[in-house]
C-alpha positions as CSV (number, residue, x, y, z in Angstrom):
1,M,130.0,146.1,102.6
2,G,126.4,147.3,102.2
3,R,124.8,149.7,104.6
4,L,122.0,147.1,105.3
5,D,124.2,143.9,105.5
6,Y,123.6,143.8,109.3
7,L,120.0,142.7,108.6
8,K,121.4,139.3,107.6
9,Q,122.3,138.5,111.2
10,Y,118.6,138.3,112.1
11,S,117.2,134.7,111.9
12,S,113.6,135.9,112.0
13,E,112.2,136.9,108.7
14,S,109.4,138.8,110.4
15,T,112.0,140.9,112.2
16,V,113.8,141.7,109.0
17,R,110.6,142.7,107.3
18,S,109.6,144.9,110.2
19,Y,113.0,146.7,110.2
20,E,112.8,147.1,106.4
21,S,109.3,148.5,106.6
22,A,110.4,151.0,109.3
23,L,113.4,152.1,107.2
24,K,111.2,152.6,104.1
25,A,109.0,154.9,106.1
26,F,112.0,156.7,107.4
27,F,113.6,157.2,104.0
28,E,110.2,158.2,102.6
29,M,110.2,161.1,105.1
30,V,113.8,162.0,104.3
31,H,114.0,161.5,100.6
32,G,110.4,161.3,99.5
33,E,111.1,157.7,98.2
34,R,110.8,154.3,99.8
35,E,112.0,151.7,97.2
36,N,115.5,150.3,96.7
37,L,116.6,150.5,100.3
38,E,120.3,149.9,99.6
39,V,120.5,153.0,97.3
40,L,118.5,155.1,99.8
41,A,120.7,154.0,102.7
42,D,123.9,155.0,100.8
43,R,122.4,158.3,99.7
44,Y,121.4,159.1,103.3
45,F,125.0,159.2,104.5
46,V,126.4,161.4,101.7
47,E,124.0,164.3,102.2
48,G,125.3,165.6,105.5
49,R,122.1,165.0,107.4
50,D,121.2,166.3,110.9
51,Y,120.6,162.8,112.4
52,E,118.9,163.9,115.6
53,A,116.5,166.2,113.6
54,D,115.7,163.4,111.2
55,V,114.8,161.0,114.0
56,Q,112.7,163.7,115.8
57,N,110.8,164.5,112.6
58,F,110.3,160.7,112.1
59,M,108.9,160.5,115.6
60,V,106.3,163.2,114.7
61,R,105.4,161.2,111.5
62,L,104.6,158.2,113.8
63,K,102.0,160.1,115.8
64,G,98.8,158.1,115.9
65,L,100.4,154.7,115.7
66,A,100.3,152.2,118.6
67,P,103.0,152.7,121.2
68,K,104.5,149.3,120.4
69,S,104.7,150.1,116.7
70,V,106.4,153.5,117.4
71,K,109.0,151.9,119.6
72,L,109.7,149.2,117.0
73,K,110.2,151.7,114.2
74,L,112.4,153.9,116.4
75,S,114.5,150.9,117.3
76,A,114.9,150.0,113.7
77,V,116.2,153.4,112.8
78,R,118.5,153.5,115.9
79,V,120.0,150.1,115.0
80,F,120.5,151.3,111.4
81,L,122.4,154.4,112.6
82,I,124.5,152.5,115.1
83,E,125.4,149.8,112.5
84,N,126.6,152.6,110.3
85,E,128.7,154.2,113.1
86,V,126.3,157.0,114.0
87,D,125.8,156.6,117.8
88,L,123.5,159.3,119.1
89,P,123.6,160.1,122.8
90,Q,121.7,157.9,125.2
91,R,119.9,160.9,126.7
92,F,118.5,161.7,123.2
93,W,116.9,158.2,122.9
94,R,115.7,158.3,126.5
95,R,114.0,161.6,125.9
96,L,112.3,160.2,122.8
97,R,111.1,157.0,124.6
98,S,109.6,159.1,127.4
99,R,107.4,160.8,124.8
100,V,105.8,157.4,123.9
101,K,102.9,157.1,126.2
102,G,101.3,153.8,127.0
103,S,102.1,150.2,125.9
104,R,98.8,148.8,124.7
105,A,97.6,148.6,121.2
106,L,95.3,151.5,120.2
107,T,92.9,149.3,118.1
108,I,90.2,147.7,120.1
109,D,90.4,144.1,119.0
110,K,87.3,141.9,118.7
111,V,87.8,138.2,119.5
112,P,85.4,136.3,117.2
113,G,83.2,133.6,118.4
114,N,82.9,130.1,116.8
115,A,80.0,131.2,114.6
116,E,81.8,134.3,113.3
117,L,84.9,132.4,112.5
118,R,82.8,129.8,110.7
119,S,81.4,132.5,108.6
120,I,84.8,134.0,107.8
121,I,86.6,130.7,107.1
122,S,83.8,129.5,104.9
123,H,84.8,132.3,102.4
124,L,88.5,131.3,102.3
125,P,90.3,129.3,99.6
126,E,92.1,126.1,100.5
127,H,95.4,127.6,101.5
128,G,93.7,130.3,103.6
129,R,91.3,127.8,105.2
130,A,94.2,125.5,106.2
131,L,96.4,128.4,107.5
132,F,93.8,130.1,109.6
133,L,92.3,126.9,111.1
134,T,95.9,126.0,112.0
135,L,96.3,129.4,113.8
136,A,93.0,129.3,115.6
137,S,93.5,125.8,116.9
138,S,97.2,126.0,117.8
139,G,97.7,129.5,119.2
140,M,100.9,130.0,117.2
141,R,101.9,133.3,115.6
142,I,101.3,133.8,111.9
143,G,105.0,134.3,111.4
144,E,105.7,130.9,112.9
145,A,103.1,129.1,110.9
146,L,104.4,130.6,107.6
147,Q,107.8,129.1,108.3
148,L,106.6,125.6,109.0
149,K,108.0,122.9,106.8
150,I,105.8,120.0,105.8
151,G,107.9,117.6,107.8
152,D,107.3,119.6,111.0
153,L,103.8,118.2,111.2
154,E,102.9,114.6,112.4
155,L,99.6,114.2,110.5
156,D,99.5,110.5,111.1
157,Q,98.9,111.0,114.9
158,E,95.5,111.2,116.5
159,S,96.6,114.5,118.1
160,V,98.5,116.3,115.3
161,K,101.8,117.5,116.7
162,V,103.6,120.5,115.2
163,N,107.3,120.9,115.8
164,I,107.9,124.7,116.0
165,R,111.6,125.0,115.6
166,G,113.8,127.5,117.4
167,E,114.5,129.4,114.2
168,Y,110.8,130.1,113.7
169,T,110.1,131.7,117.2
170,K,110.7,135.1,118.6
171,S,112.8,133.8,121.4
172,G,114.8,131.2,119.5
173,N,113.4,128.4,121.7
174,P,111.6,125.5,120.1
175,R,108.3,124.1,121.4
176,M,105.6,121.7,120.5
177,A,102.1,122.7,119.4
178,F,98.9,120.8,118.3
179,V,96.1,121.4,115.8
180,S,92.5,120.3,115.8
181,R,91.0,117.6,113.7
182,E,89.3,120.3,111.6
183,A,92.7,121.9,110.9
184,K,94.1,118.5,110.0
185,E,91.3,117.9,107.5
186,A,91.9,121.4,106.0
187,I,95.6,120.8,105.7
188,E,95.1,117.4,104.0
189,E,92.8,119.1,101.5
190,W,95.3,121.9,100.9
191,M,98.1,119.4,100.3
192,K,96.1,117.9,97.4
193,V,96.3,121.2,95.5
194,R,99.5,122.7,97.0
195,D,101.8,121.7,94.1
196,E,99.3,123.1,91.6
197,Y,99.1,126.4,93.6
198,L,103.0,126.7,93.7
199,E,103.3,126.1,90.0
200,A,100.6,128.7,89.2
201,A,102.2,131.2,91.6
202,A,105.7,130.7,90.0
203,G,104.2,131.1,86.6
204,K,102.5,134.4,87.5
205,S,105.5,135.9,89.2
206,H,106.9,138.8,87.3
207,L,108.2,141.1,90.1
208,Y,110.3,138.5,91.9
209,D,111.7,135.0,91.4
210,K,109.1,132.7,92.8
211,S,110.3,129.1,92.8
212,A,108.0,126.1,92.4
213,E,110.3,124.3,94.9
214,D,109.3,125.4,98.4
215,S,109.4,123.0,101.4
216,R,107.2,125.3,103.5
217,L,103.7,124.0,104.4
218,F,102.3,127.5,103.5
219,P,104.6,128.8,100.6
220,F,103.4,132.4,100.6
221,L,104.1,135.7,102.4
222,G,102.3,137.2,105.3
223,T,101.0,140.0,103.0
224,T,99.3,137.3,100.9
225,A,97.8,135.7,103.9
226,R,96.4,139.0,105.2
227,I,94.9,139.9,101.8
228,V,93.1,136.5,101.6
229,W,91.9,137.0,105.2
230,N,90.6,140.6,104.6
231,S,88.8,139.5,101.5
232,A,87.0,136.7,103.4
233,L,86.3,139.2,106.2
234,Q,84.5,141.6,103.8
235,K,82.5,138.8,102.1
236,A,81.4,137.5,105.6
237,G,80.3,141.0,106.6
238,H,82.8,141.3,109.5
239,G,85.1,144.0,108.1
240,K,84.3,146.6,110.8
241,R,87.2,149.0,111.6
242,D,88.3,150.7,114.7
243,S,87.2,154.4,114.5
244,S,90.4,155.8,115.9
245,T,93.0,153.7,114.0
246,N,90.9,152.6,111.0
247,R,92.4,149.1,111.5
248,R,90.1,146.0,111.2
249,M,88.9,144.8,114.6
250,I,89.0,141.2,113.5
251,H,92.5,140.5,112.1
252,P,94.6,137.3,112.0
253,D,96.4,138.2,115.3
254,V,93.2,137.8,117.3
255,L,93.2,134.1,116.5
256,R,95.8,133.8,119.3
257,K,93.3,135.5,121.7
258,F,90.6,133.1,120.5
259,F,92.8,130.1,121.3
260,R,93.7,131.6,124.7
261,T,90.1,132.4,125.6
262,K,88.7,129.0,124.5
263,M,91.4,126.7,125.9
264,G,91.9,128.7,129.1
265,S,88.4,127.9,130.2
266,V,89.0,124.1,129.8
267,I,92.6,123.2,130.7
268,P,95.2,124.7,133.0
269,V,96.2,128.3,132.1
270,D,99.9,127.6,132.4
271,V,99.6,124.8,129.8
272,V,97.7,127.2,127.4
273,E,100.4,129.9,127.8
274,A,103.2,127.4,127.1
275,L,101.4,126.0,124.0
276,M,101.2,129.6,122.8
277,G,105.0,130.1,123.3
278,H,105.0,132.5,126.2
279,E,108.5,132.2,127.6
280,G,107.5,132.7,131.3
281,Y,105.6,129.4,131.2
282,L,107.6,127.1,128.8
283,N,110.4,125.9,131.1
284,E,108.1,125.2,134.0
285,V,105.5,123.4,132.0
286,Y,108.0,121.3,130.1
287,R,109.7,120.4,133.4
288,R,106.4,119.2,134.9
289,Y,104.7,117.6,131.8
290,S,105.8,115.3,129.0
291,I,104.8,115.9,125.4
292,E,102.3,113.0,125.9
293,D,100.8,114.9,128.8
294,L,100.5,118.1,126.8
295,A,98.8,116.1,124.0
296,K,96.2,114.8,126.5
297,F,95.6,118.3,127.8
298,Y,95.0,119.5,124.2
299,K,92.7,116.6,123.5
300,Q,90.7,117.5,126.6
301,G,90.1,121.0,125.4
302,E,90.0,120.5,121.6
303,H,86.2,120.6,121.5
304,A,86.2,124.3,122.5
305,L,88.2,125.2,119.4
306,L,86.1,123.4,116.9
307,I,84.6,125.9,114.3
308,F,82.4,123.8,112.2
309,T,81.0,121.5,114.9
310,E,78.4,123.1,117.1
311,A,79.3,123.3,120.8
312,T,75.9,121.8,121.7
313,E,76.6,118.8,119.5
314,V,80.0,118.3,121.1
315,T,78.4,118.6,124.6
316,K,75.7,116.1,123.6
317,L,78.3,113.6,122.2
318,R,80.4,114.0,125.4
319,Q,77.3,113.3,127.5
320,E,76.5,110.2,125.5
321,I,80.1,109.0,125.9
322,E,80.0,109.6,129.6
323,E,76.6,107.8,129.9
324,K,78.1,104.8,127.9
325,N,81.1,104.8,130.2
326,R,78.8,104.8,133.3
327,Q,76.8,101.9,131.8
328,L,80.0,100.0,131.0
329,Q,81.3,100.6,134.5
330,T,78.1,99.3,136.0
331,L,78.3,96.2,133.9
332,V,82.0,95.7,134.9
333,N,81.1,96.1,138.5
334,G,78.2,93.6,138.2
335,L,80.5,91.1,136.5
336,T,83.1,91.6,139.1
337,T,80.6,91.0,141.9
338,E,79.3,87.9,140.0
339,N,82.8,86.7,139.5
340,L,83.5,87.0,143.3
341,E,80.4,85.1,144.1
342,M,81.3,82.3,141.6
343,K,84.8,82.1,143.2
344,N,83.3,81.8,146.6
345,R,80.9,79.1,145.4
346,L,83.7,77.2,143.7
347,N,85.8,77.3,146.9
348,Q,82.8,76.0,148.8
349,L,82.4,73.1,146.3
350,K,86.1,72.3,146.7
351,I,85.7,72.0,150.4
352,E,82.6,69.8,150.1
353,F,84.4,67.7,147.5
354,E,87.3,67.1,149.8
355,E,84.9,66.2,152.6
356,H,83.1,63.7,150.3
357,K,86.4,62.4,149.2
358,K,87.4,61.8,152.7
359,T,84.1,60.1,153.6
360,V,84.5,57.8,150.5
361,Q,88.0,56.8,151.6
362,E,86.8,56.0,155.1
363,L,84.0,53.8,153.7
364,K,86.5,52.0,151.4
365,D,88.8,51.4,154.4
366,A,85.9,50.1,156.5
367,L,84.8,47.8,153.6
368,Q,88.3,46.5,153.3
369,K,88.4,45.5,156.9
370,L,85.1,43.6,156.7
371,I,86.4,41.7,153.7
372,S,89.6,40.8,155.5
């Protein structure tokens, strides 16, 4: 049994990649190497290491990273040791955790506006354009989007539904999301060249076995997506980095914040949070609203997410529609009033007709008597 076989129990590919990345950093500190994890893991346990000292030194190496990243990497090393029957004392881990100060990310993110996103997305190729418009208009995580199968989308619907399966999410719970009409158009354009892209990628692959048969909507890795994003970022002139962490301030993860900010100003916040997959809201929102209700909410706020349609144009169109609706309602009210008047007149004519009919009958009776 391999030292890293326990990683197979994790259903989330992003979790496995994060743990592998942490272990590579750990082994690079210990062995001065980071490739071929299985070999390095076996080697680690035959050298008679001081496990506590290694973990403490690793902690020092992590200085400067965001608190969340430090905790994740320490957790990956701890699980690795426990799975290989090295269970360090609880007080040791508590002492380490107490040295991790804060919980927020160190990088100051910048949530782009519609104009900035339009500039960035304009420099993306088809697959990048489809992916990042999907992220910006749905609020889903990039790890979730990269696992989507083509059949998970209902592109024939007015409001495109996205079935995010439980195996794609951090919590293991499924949910429904939606994408904008702009994202739908980008996905449809991407689908026209997707097979060609897959064949080209498989033909160029020398380092790993890339198959041309891939049922995912976006058949590429997160690293590929981020490379494409960063390239577009530079071309659009928005590649500014945080001075303390050197991380780009506009990165793919801020697209969730874009969705939260834009949608939260238009529709109920609990619905927005549920669409994003925040567990504290999902059960309650799904108990109160049907999928059709959520689709209506999304349609109501979709205009705020549009990147290539100016907000002023959307507002103008909405005002025109509202004015047309008012005119139509006035017409309907007028016709209703006129209809009531006609009904009243008809009833009056019926009464008069019955009276005339009665008079005629009386005259006929009187005439009959005279003839007799």
